[in-house]
MARVEX-581244 format. One line per 5 residues: their letters; for each residue x, y, z of C-alpha. Coordinates in steps of 0.05 Angstrom, whole numbers. Each point is the difference from the previous one (the first is absolute). Layout:
BEGIN
a> X Y Z; ...;
//
This chain:
BEGIN
xxxxx> -3 -2 2; 57 50 15; 42 -16 -61; -65 7 -46; -17 68 32;
xxxxx> 73 31 1; 18 -37 -68; 64 -19 21; 33 -66 23; 31 30 64;
xxxxx> -19 -62 45; 32 -54 -44; 66 0 42; -36 0 66; 7 -71 28;
xxxxx> -60 -29 34; 10 -74 -3; 25 -48 58; -16 53 61; -32 -14 62;
xxxxx> -59 44 -8; -40 -32 54; 50 37 49; -13 68 -30; -79 7 0;
xxxxx> -26 35 56; 67 14 25; 52 34 -45; -30 23 -63; -60 18 -39;
xxxxx> -14 -7 -76; 56 -47 -8; 26 -12 -68; 65 -29 11; 64 10 39;
xxxxx> 59 44 -8; 69 -37 0; 56 40 34; 73 -25 -4; 19 -30 69;
xxxxx> 75 0 18; 34 -22 69; 49 43 28; 54 -23 55; 13 -33 40;
xxxxx> -5 44 60; 15 -16 70; -52 29 43; -3 -16 79; 47 -59 -10;
xxxxx> -43 -30 -56; 11 -2 -78; -56 24 -46; -8 8 -75; -45 57 -16;
xxxxx> -58 -7 -52; -4 61 -39; -53 16 -53; 22 57 -46; 8 24 -73;
xxxxx> 58 43 21; 65 -27 -26; 61 3 49; -45 -1 63; 8 -72 18;
xxxxx> 71 8 -16; 19 58 41; -40 -27 55; 41 -64 -1; 61 40 2;
xxxxx> -21 37 63; -18 -69 29; 60 -30 -14; 39 58 35; -44 -9 62;
xxxxx> 7 -74 4; 75 -3 -12; 6 50 59; -38 -46 46; -75 16 -15;
xxxxx> -45 50 27; -43 10 64; -73 20 5; -49 23 51; -75 16 2;
xxxxx> -9 63 44; -72 12 -15; -59 -44 -24; -70 21 -14; -51 17 -58;
xxxxx> -40 63 2; -72 27 -25; -18 68 17; -78 21 -12; -22 69 3;
xxxxx> -61 22 36; -36 68 -7; -25 27 67; -47 59 16; 56 39 28;
xxxxx> 71 -7 21; -19 -6 74; -31 -71 -20; 59 -15 -39; 41 4 65;
xxxxx> -55 -37 37; 11 -59 -46; 75 5 8; -9 2 78; -50 -60 -8;
xxxxx> 46 -43 -40; 57 12 53; -43 -17 60; -33 -62 -32; 54 -31 -42;
xxxxx> -15 -70 36; -72 1 -24; 20 26 -73; 58 -51 1; -53 -58 18;
xxxxx> -48 21 -59; 58 7 -50; 36 -69 17; -70 -36 -2; 6 11 -79;
xxxxx> 56 -48 -8; 43 -58 31; 61 39 -18; -13 75 1; 22 30 69;
xxxxx> -11 69 9; 62 41 32; -15 74 -5; -44 53 -27; 30 69 -17;
xxxxx> -45 58 -11; 3 62 -43; -51 54 2; -3 49 -55; -59 52 8;
xxxxx> -61 -43 17; 29 -64 -31; 37 -54 37; 47 -48 -34; 9 -66 47;
xxxxx> 63 -39 -23; -15 -74 22; 69 -44 4; -4 -73 10; 41 -65 -8;
xxxxx> -26 -42 -54; 35 -68 4; 30 -20 -68; -48 38 -38; 21 71 -30;
xxxxx> -69 15 36; -32 57 -39; -65 -36 1; 5 -25 65; 10 60 30;
xxxxx> -54 36 -36; -51 -51 28; 25 11 69; -6 76 -7; -70 -4 -22;
xxxxx> -21 -36 59; 36 47 47; -30 60 -34; -71 -27 7; 9 -1 74;
xxxxx> 33 67 1; -53 31 -37; -53 -30 41; 28 49 54; -2 59 -46;
xxxxx> -60 -8 -45; 6 71 -29; 69 -15 -30; 4 -36 -66; 46 -48 -37;
xxxxx> 26 34 -66; 50 -51 -21; 30 -66 27; 68 31 -28; 12 74 13;
xxxxx> 71 -7 -31; 33 5 69; 12 -74 -3; 43 11 -47; -9 -51 -58;
xxxxx> 32 0 -71; 27 72 11; 66 29 21; -5 26 68; 41 30 55;
xxxxx> -50 -28 54; 18 -71 -22; 73 16 0; -9 22 72; -54 -41 27;
xxxxx> 12 -63 -43; -47 -45 -31; 1 -73 -12; 72 -24 18; 52 53 19;
xxxxx> 67 -38 -14; 69 18 6; 58 -41 -40; 76 11 14; 65 -24 -20;
xxxxx> 72 11 0; 32 -10 -72; 77 -13 0; 46 47 -32; 30 -52 -44;
xxxxx> -70 -19 -20; -22 69 -17; 63 4 -46; -11 -71 -34; -75 -5 -9;
xxxxx> -20 75 1; 60 27 -37; 9 62 45; 22 22 70; -38 7 68;
xxxxx> 18 74 1; -34 16 -68; -57 -42 17; -13 41 65; 8 63 -39;
xxxxx> -45 -18 -53; -53 -26 46; 5 69 39; -2 41 -64; -56 -40 -36;
xxxxx> -44 -30 49; 5 52 55; 12 68 -32; -32 -12 -65; -61 -36 28;
xxxxx> -5 56 53; 2 56 -56; -53 -35 -40; -41 -7 64; -16 -78 -15;
xxxxx> -44 -31 54; 33 -64 22; 48 2 -57; 70 2 32; 21 -60 -44;
xxxxx> 22 -15 -73; -50 -40 -24; -38 -45 55; -62 -1 -42; 32 -43 -51;
xxxxx> 13 -59 45; -64 7 36; -44 6 -62; 36 -65 -29; -5 -37 59;
xxxxx> -76 21 13; -18 -28 -69; 33 -63 11; -27 -13 66; -72 19 -9;
xxxxx> 1 65 39; -43 64 -13; 43 32 -49; -27 68 8; 23 0 73;
xxxxx> 74 6 -27; -11 73 9; 5 1 75; 32 -66 5; 60 33 -39;
xxxxx> 13 54 50; 70 -14 19; 59 34 33; 63 -24 -24; 63 13 46;
xxxxx> 72 -16 -17; 53 16 53; 69 -15 14; -4 -64 44; 30 1 69;
xxxxx> 63 -32 -21; 11 65 -43; 11 -44 -60; -60 -35 -20; -69 24 -27;
xxxxx> -63 0 46; -62 0 -38; -72 6 28; -70 1 -32; -55 25 48;
xxxxx> -73 -18 -34; -55 24 42; -61 -22 -37; 9 -70 -33; -70 -24 -13;
xxxxx> 7 -75 -17; -42 -60 17; 10 -80 -17; -76 -13 -1; -52 37 -34;
xxxxx> 2 43 -62; 40 -31 -56; 42 -49 43; -44 -57 -13; 10 -1 -74;
xxxxx> 44 -54 -25; 64 34 -25; -3 51 59; -11 -53 48; 59 -38 -28;
xxxxx> 47 62 13; -24 8 68; 18 -75 13; 66 13 -34; 13 51 56;
xxxxx> -28 -46 57; -58 47 17; -57 -27 -37; -63 3 38; -2 3 76;
xxxxx> 27 -40 59; -54 -26 48; 42 11 61; 38 62 -23; -55 45 -32;
xxxxx> 30 62 -37; 71 -28 -1; -1 -13 -77; -25 68 -17; 54 31 46;
xxxxx> 55 -43 -34; -23 19 -70; 4 75 18; 73 -10 30; 18 -41 -66;
x> -22 59 -46;
//
């Protein structure tokens, strides 16, 4: 029908055979006409927290897998890197309109004084969603409530939304003259570059660090420690600051994040905030080697839900050892995926 209307044969190169469409319908895509092949490469190996990984990267950008492999080799030859999760919680921030600013403030006080009741209502929506915090922002007669919760091994946007709805129902019973205008008031902040996410965190906040030996910098990276420290300062700090980038004190974190998101069935649009990254390069304590760290405050990933159940994406999660969820260690797989990325 499409080809007859457009009088073009644009769809002839779209593959449609031999695909698990039963895994898509009602979950991943509508009006399905086929699937879009993307080249898949493996970078690495890279040694992360004493374990070796090969990194699946789906990309059409030439040299990306090669350059990632080069960096991985430098890290691995120097003894690997260490990671830590410093914060873990998905957010959803509805906006309410009140009769006046005073009622906004009353809602803020109510949330603070009745957190246990709100938490009970929120948590009743799921076996895994657990409310951690509610932060309020009042602008005129409008109030934004930023709910934050853990979501097990799911990225958790839908889970957080369901819990937020139940919590709001209870809150609005106490304030019938206030109205919910949107379940998302954009203070969440989802799929947008945001200073709030950089400061508060969203999803998994991860720090990864390593010390690359001076001789490895020379042999693998073909430069010197001093030159890399200077370049990082001028480019990622001075240049990014002058450009007023939000979460952009890095060279190209979005490349690796996006390639791994596609390969591992993540919500690719969330590469916007998940790519917020501060890269530091410093002279190591021995005054000889290179200390490198990346601080990523909002890595939004899951190992269940979304596209993670699709055969190819599920296989890549299995390759990394993070497929699905572990019954006795709920949330561990999603945290490990965030660390690996």
